[in-house]
Structure formats: C-alpha cells, structure tokens
N, C-alpha and C positions, 0 to 999 in steps of 0.2 A: 504494500500500500504506500503510495507516494503522497506527499503533501503538495497541493497545487494551489497557487494564488491566482485569482482572476481579477483583473482590473476592469471595473465597470459592470453594471447590471443591465446592459442592453439585451436585446433578444438573442443575438449571436452568442454573447458571453454566457447567458443563462442556458442556452441550448447546449453549449459545450460543458458547462458545469453539471447539468443533470446527467448527461451521458457519462462523464468521468466519474461521478459519484456512484452510478450504478456499476461501473467497472471496478469498484472497490477502493477508489482513491478518496483521500480526505481533502475536500475542496472548501476554500474560503474565498468569498467574493467581497471586494472592497469598492464601494461606490461613493463618489464624492457628493452626489446629490442626496435628496431625502427619500427617494423611492426608486423602484425598479422600472424596467421597460424601455429605457432609452427614448427613442423618438416616438414610441407608441404611447401617447399621452391622452388624457381625458380632462376636459375643463368643465367644472360644475358650478351652478349657481341657481338658487331658488327652485330646486327640483328639476332643472334642465341639465342635460349632459351632452357634451360634444366631443367627438374624436378630433384631436388637433394634430395627429400624425397621419399615418396611412388609414384610409377609410374602408378598404375592402381587402380581403385575402385572396390571393391567387396561388395556385399550386398547393392546395391544402394537404396533399399527400406528404409534404415535408413534415408538417406537424403531426399528422396521423402516425407517421413512422416514428417520430421522436417520442410520442406518448406511449406507443406500443413497446418501444425498446427500453423505456425507463420505468415501466410499471404495468400492472395488469389492467388498469383503467384506460380504455381508449379515449381519444380526444373528445368524441361526442358525448361521453359520459361526464366530462368535466365542463364543457360549454355547449350551448345550443347553437349549432352552426347550420345555416340555411343558405341555399342558392338564391341569388338576387335575380329576379326575372320580371321585366327585361333587364339585361345586364347594364344597359345604359341607353339614354336618349340623347340625341345630338341635335342641336339647333344651330343652323348655319346663318350667315349674314343675310342671305337673300330671303330668309323667312321659312325655308323648307326645314322639315324636321323628320327624323327617323328614329324609331325605337328598335334596338337590336336584341333579339332573344338570347338567352344565356346558353352557352355551350351548344350551339346549333349552327353548323355551317350552312345547311340548306335553308334554315330559317333566316339567317342573316342575308343570304343571297336574295331570297324572296322580298325581304323588307327593303333592301336597297333598291331593287328593281321597281318596287311599287312607289317608293318615295322620291327617288332620284332619276328614274327613267330606265327603260329597258337596256340591258347590257351593263348597267352599273354593278349589279350583283356579281355577274360573271367576271368582270375585271377585278373586283375585290377578291373573289374566290380564287382566281388564278394566282394572284399575288400571295394569298395566304397559303396556297399549295406550295409555292416556291419557298415560303417561309418555313414550312415543315422540313424541307430539305436542309435548310440552314440549322434548324433546331436539332434534327437527327445527327448532323455532323458535329455539333458542338455541345450537346447536352452533357455528356460525360466529362469532358475536360473543363467545361465552364461551370458545372454544378456539383458533380459527384466526386471529382478527383482533386488532389492537391495540384496547384499550378505546375505545369510541366517545367522541368529544368530548361528544356528547349522551347521556351514560351513563344519565341519569335514565329514559330509555325502558325500560331494563332493570329498572327498579324495579317494572314491571308483571309480575305472575306469569303465566308462559305455561301453567301447568297448567290444563287445561280443566275447568270445573265439570261435575259429573254432570248430564245433562239429565233432568229429572224429567217424569214423565207428567202429563197433565192440563192444564187451562187455564193454570195459573201456572208450568208447567215449561219454557217456551220462552224462548230469548234470554237465558240466564243470563250468558254470556260468561265470561271467565277468573275463576278463584276468587281470593279474597284470604285464604283460610284458611291456617292453619299446617299443617305436616305431621301433627301429632297430631290435628288436627280432621279432616283428610282420612282418616287411618287409622280413626278412630272412626266416621266417617260411611259409609265405603265398604267397610271390611273387617269391622267388628263383632266378629269372633272375636278374643279377646285374644291368641291365639297368632299370628294373622296380623298383628295390630297390633305385637306384639313383633318379629316378623320384619322388618317395614318399618322400625320405629324403630331396630332394631339397626344398620342400614346408616348412618343418620344419626349415631348415637352413635359408631360406629367412626371417623367422620371429624371427630368433635369438635363435632357440632351438637346442640343441645337441640331435640328434636322439638316442644316446646311453643312455640318461637319461630321455628324454621326455616321457610322458605317452603314452600308445597306443591310447588314445583318440585324439592325435594330427592328426589322420587320418581325422578329420573333416576339416582340412585346405584344402587339395585338394578337398574334398567333396563340400565345399563352392564355390570354383572356378568353379567346373564342373557343379554344380547345378544352381547357381545364375548368373554365367557368369562373365566376366571381361569387365570393362567399362572404357572408356577414355573420359575426357572432352576436347573439343577443347580449346587450350590454356594451356593444361596440368592440373595436379592436383591443381596447384596454382589457376586456375580459380574457382575451387570449394571453396577454402579458401576465395577468393575474394568475391564470391557470398554470402557466409555465413556472412562475415564481412559487406557487404552492407545490408543484411537482418537485422543484428543487428542495424546498423545505422538507418534504416527505422523504427525500433521499439524503437527508442530513447535511445538505449544503449550508454552510454558515455565511450569513450576510452581515456586513458592517456598513451602515449608511452614515453619511457625513464623514467618510474616511477617505480623504484625498491622498492619492499616491503621488509622491514627489520624486521617486527614483526607483530604478531597478537595481537591486543588489547583485553583485557578482562575486564569485569565488573561483579561482583557478580558471578564469576565462569563461565561466558558465553562469547563467542566471541562477541565483540562489535565494531569491525572495524579493519582497517589495519594501521600500522605505516609505513611511507614512508621515504626514504633515505634523503629527504630534511627537515625532522623534522616534517612534517605535519602528522596529524592523520585524516583519513577519517572514520567517524563513520558509523556503519551499524548494522542492526539487524541480518544479516546472512553474513557469509564469505564463499566463494567458492574458494578453493585452487587448481589451475591447475599446481601443481608442484610435483616433485617426493617426496616420503615419507621421505627421509632423509632431504631434504630441509624443509619439513613441520615441522618435529620435531624441526629443528633449529629455524624456525619462531615462534614456540610455546615456545622457550627458555627452551627446555629440558622437558617441560611437555608433556607426551606421549599422542598423539591423539588417540592411540588405546590401549586397555587393554591387560592384559596378556593372555586372552583367544581368542583374535582376531587374524586374519591373520597378520603376522608381516612383516614389510618391509624387502627386501632382504639384505644380508650382504655386497653387493657390486657387482662388475663385476663377473658374473657367466654365466651359460648357459641361463639365462633369460635376459641378458644385453650384447648385442654385439653392434658393430658399423658397419658403411659402409664406404668403400673406393669408391669414385665416380670419374670417369674420363669423362670429357665433350669433345667431339670431333666435331670440325667444319670441314665438308667435302666439297670438291669441287665435282661437279657432282650431277645429279639429283637422287632422291630416285627411285629405280626401282619399277614398278607397282606391281610386285609380292613379294616385300619385306615383311617380317613378322614383326609385331609390336614388339613382345617380343621373343627373343631366349635365351635359357639357355644352355650354353656350360658347360658340366659337368666336374668336376675335374678328372684328370687322375688317381689320387690316393686318394680314399675316406678316408682312414685311416690317411694319411698325412694331408689332409685338416682339418679333425676334430681335430687332435692333434694341428694344428696351431691355430685354432680358440678357442677351448675349453680346450686344454691341454690334455696330456696323463698321467695324474697323478696330484696330488695336486699342482696347480700353475705352472705346467711344460708345456710350449708351445714351439713348434719348428716351424720354418718357413716352409711355403708351397709354392713352386715355381709356381704351376699351380692350382689355386683355381677355384671353380665354378664361372663363370662370366655370369651375366645377361646383355643382349644387348637390349636396347630400341631404336627403330627407328620409331617414330610415323609419320604417314602420316598427318601432321598438318602444314599448311602454317604459323601458328603463331610461329612455332619453328625455322624458317629459314628466311634469308633475301629475298630469291626468289627461284623459282623452279629449279635453276641451282646449288643449294646447299642442303646439308642435315645435320641435327643435330642428333648425336648419343650419347647416354649415356651408360656408362659401370658401373656396380656396382659389388662389391664383399663383402660378409660378412666377417668381420675381428674381431680380438680381440682388445678391446680398450686399453689394457695395455699389451704390449709385444705380440709376440717376436719382432715386428717392433716398432722402436721409431718413432712415427708420426711427431715428430719435426725435424727429420733427412731428409732434402730435397733430398739427393741423394738416400736414401733408398726408399722414397716414389716414386721418379721418376722411379726407377728401377722396383718397383711393377706395376706402371702404364704402363710401356713399356711391361711388361709381359702380363698384362691384354689386351692391345691392340693387341698383337700377338695372344693371345688365341681367341679374338673376330673375327679374320679373318675366323674362322670356320663358323661364322654367316654372315659376310660381306666380301666376297672375294675381295682381293686387297685393304683392308681397309687402310693399312699404306701408300699406294701410294696416297690416296685421302685426307690425313689429311692436312688441312690448318694450324690449330693450335690446341693445346691440353691444357686444364686446368684441373689440378688435385686438387680435394677437399678431403684432408685427414680428418679422424675423428677429430672433434673439441673436446677440453677438455670437458668432461661431456656429450658429445652428444651420449648417449647410445640409443639403440633401444629396447623399451619394446615390448614384444610379447603379444598376447591375452591370457586371462585366460584359463586354461585347467583343466578339472577334472582328478582325479586320483593322484597317487604317494603321498597319504596322505596329499593332499592339498598344496604341495610345489610349484605348478604352478598356484595358485590362487593369486589374488591381494588384497591388503588391501581394506576394505569396504569403501563405499562413506560416510556413517555415521561415525562420530568419537565420542569419549567419552567426547569431549568438546561441550556442547550444542551450537548450532548455527554455528558450523564449519563443512564443508563438503569437501570431496576430489573428484576431477574430473580429467578425462583425462587418458592417456595411462598407468600411473603408479598406477592407482587405478582400482577398479572393473569397467568394465570387461576386462581391459587390453588395449594393444596397437593396432594400425592400425586405419585408418580413420573411418571405420564402427563401431568398438568397442568404439572409442572415442565419436562418435555421440551418441551411446547408453548410455555411461557414463553420458553425458549431460542430456539425457532424464530422467535417473534415479534420478540424483541430483535435477532436476527441480521438479520431482514428489514428492520427499521427502519434499522439502521446501513448495510446494503448498498444499500438502495433509497431511503432518505431518509424523513423523518418524515411525508411524505404517503402512504406505502405503506399499503394497506388490507388486506393479508393475502394468504394463498395462494389460489389458484383451484382 
C-alpha cells in the first residue's frame, strides 16, 4: 500500500483518487478551496439553483465505468440520470429554428431537412459519418491510453478529406484544413456552419484555427447523447466525492499546496501553506501546467520533446460569462432543456473572443448564448417558478474588463435580451438576476484534439519527475467532465500498473 497525495479536488483528481483507493492505496486529497468538484459548481439563492460549470454530461459511460470499478453501486443508483430530448434547439439569425432529437442520426437528418430545407440533413449526416472515422482513429490514444511517447503522430489530422469526383478526386488522404474550412466546404449553408462551429466555441476552440478533427465534438453528442443528473451536474460531483469518502479517501479543504517535495530526485510528498509536509510515494497534481511548474520550483515536469504547456490565454483557454435568472411563472411543459441562440455576426463574435489578429479583440454586442432551463424540481423553490441559466463564451482578458461592474451588467442585459428568442417574455418574468463574470484564472480547457501538428494536445499524465503525475482538464486528454474522468483512469492505471502501462483493453 502506497501513500498518495492528490493536489486539488476536481473531477479528474477525484476520479483518480477513488480508483487508487480501491486498488489498496492510502490517498489524501489537498484542496485549497472550500469544496470539491473543481469547475463543476452550483450557485444557490432563495431556493433557486444553477449549474455554473458544465450543464450536461456526454459520454456517461466514463462515469458508469468509474462507479462500477470503485464499488458495487452503479452510477444510476447514486444519481438520477436522464437523457435530454430534444438534445438541443438552435435559433439562427434569420429566425429559423430546429430542435435536434437526442442520440438519433436519422432523427437529426429529418429535423434538419424539415427546418433548413431538403438536403441539409444529408450534408450534416455525411459530415458526421466522416467524423466517426476520425473518432475511431483517435478514441484510444486520445481517451483511453497515456499520451504516446511519439505524440507527434497525433499531429496528423484523422478527419478524412471529401473524395471528389473526376480524374483529380482520388487519393486525397487526410485533410489539413481547419474546422471553419471544413464547414464552409462541406456544409455551405451558414446555419449548418453555425451549428458545427457552435460545438467548437462551447469548448473554447476558435473554428478558424481548430483542426478538422474537432468534428468529433458534435459526433459525440449525437452518438452518445446528452444527459442530465437530477440536481444538476453538481450532483455528479457530489456522488463522486461520496464515493471517495466511502473508499476512505481523506480530504483536506482550505489546504493550499505550495510545493512538491523531492527526495533523491523523486516526488516525495507535498508542502503545505501552513508549513507542514505530507509525505507520499506518489503525487497526483490536478492543477494547470503553469501552476505545476511553479510547484516544482522551476524544475520542468516535462522534457523538451514533450507536449508543452500553452503560452497563456489563447484559443484553447477561454472563459464563460454566466447569468442566473430566477423567474416567476411555471416552466412550460414543452420547454426545451438547452437552446443555443446563434450570434448575429459570426465574424464579430470570433474576433471578440479570439481576436482578429495578434492580441487584437473587439467587443461583440450579440454573442452566441446558450439557454439552460432544466425540468428539475431541485433547481427551483416550487413549480410556480423557474431557474434559467445563460452562458456565453468570452475572452478572459479583454476586450471587456470583468472587474468593471457596469460593463458586465451591460453584457448580461444583452444576453438576457438575446435569450428571449428561447424564452418568450423572459425579461417580464425575471424576479432577480445574478451575474457571474469570469473569475481570475478561471479558464476553460477544451478536450485534446488530433491534428495541427499537435498544438491541440495536452501535456502527458506522466512527467519527467519520477512519482509525479498530472491529472484533470489541463493534462491529457483535456477538459470536460468525461475527459477529466478518463484522465483519472489513466493516472490510476499508470500508478497501479507502472509507467509502461499502455491503457485499458
């Protein structure tokens, strides 16, 4: 039995902790904050409750496997998990709208044809079919296995180019296009383009620079479905925390780690802000790579030939502006759980979030707004009220100063106005509004993607410091609840089976 110190109580860190505890190790988690869950948060007031991190779960099999492997109780016995149907409704700038059924390729095809015109569904379906090829080619190395030592082979985009008819249409091989180029070439209709690119934007990717392999993002939703736990995504974090406690994982909150102790060139524990040192044979760090370098006091956890941490806020590190709305009046029976109201000007939105040149960002008055209105009694004080959450992807640094209360309030007002396309008469129903601007350092990491010479990969879970491992959204295989859960599985596999472990079978 080894002593293992885990830094942070995010989803990836807790996933690793639970698996390691079941394997017979003594696990202690040190979290500088007051609670668990990392980015999976919930904000409450006056009987209303709002998810302020991820709003839905994709790839639920990740957590089903985790709960089965860490105890006899399956996931569904710990939380009430249901499919969201329709999976989403999309409202486009020209006024057209479409509701997409959950986990139904044929249903999506029909819905798109009926809403956007004949042939729209087939074009989308063909793109998703090619996305499956990219998914099949990269599922194991990007989700189930430690990052390959020869990670540069993942710099080749697995998304297949469209085979063109005629003499020059053969043997094209994998594309090197960006997601935006694929959308323009294969979808044509600006509404279908917006539909595709909104999936990238939701994960913090700029479609103008993201690899074509980002088509796997809508593929995952359409194939494996969108799921919601009663009590919100926070219920999933709570269930994982309770599973850790049941497996004798020890948690210390308000316990900031200031350094990683080393002995004979190997990680030997963690140093705490109160001066204590908690000794351990292994250290699992659920922090971003920049923080990890600082904890190692400048000693590089990754070598010159490894995937390197990002240089700072870029198209892989965005933030979210969240608006919580307490509404009078019951939620209509036909209300859709998730509606995406697309930006009126795609070019202006991308320039506002990612810039229109090196470091140049300009404000966007009408961004894409995601409206979440779950049919969940746990989110409201009674059935005569409704809780609605609005989110928009924003730049963490400029063009808006998120410490400027007036500017933030103006953005929230615009988002509320935009959301009326999803909730008619919304502003007349508002009892109160709480605006949650991006906190300092609260960036949103996206999942790892193949292509673009490896620029969208994450640093590996193994480090060059023996006994030190990285876990969570900022390390392989990237951000999002499902990917964080897989990160925990990979780290646990490496510690239990040794650094030559190649992944699950």
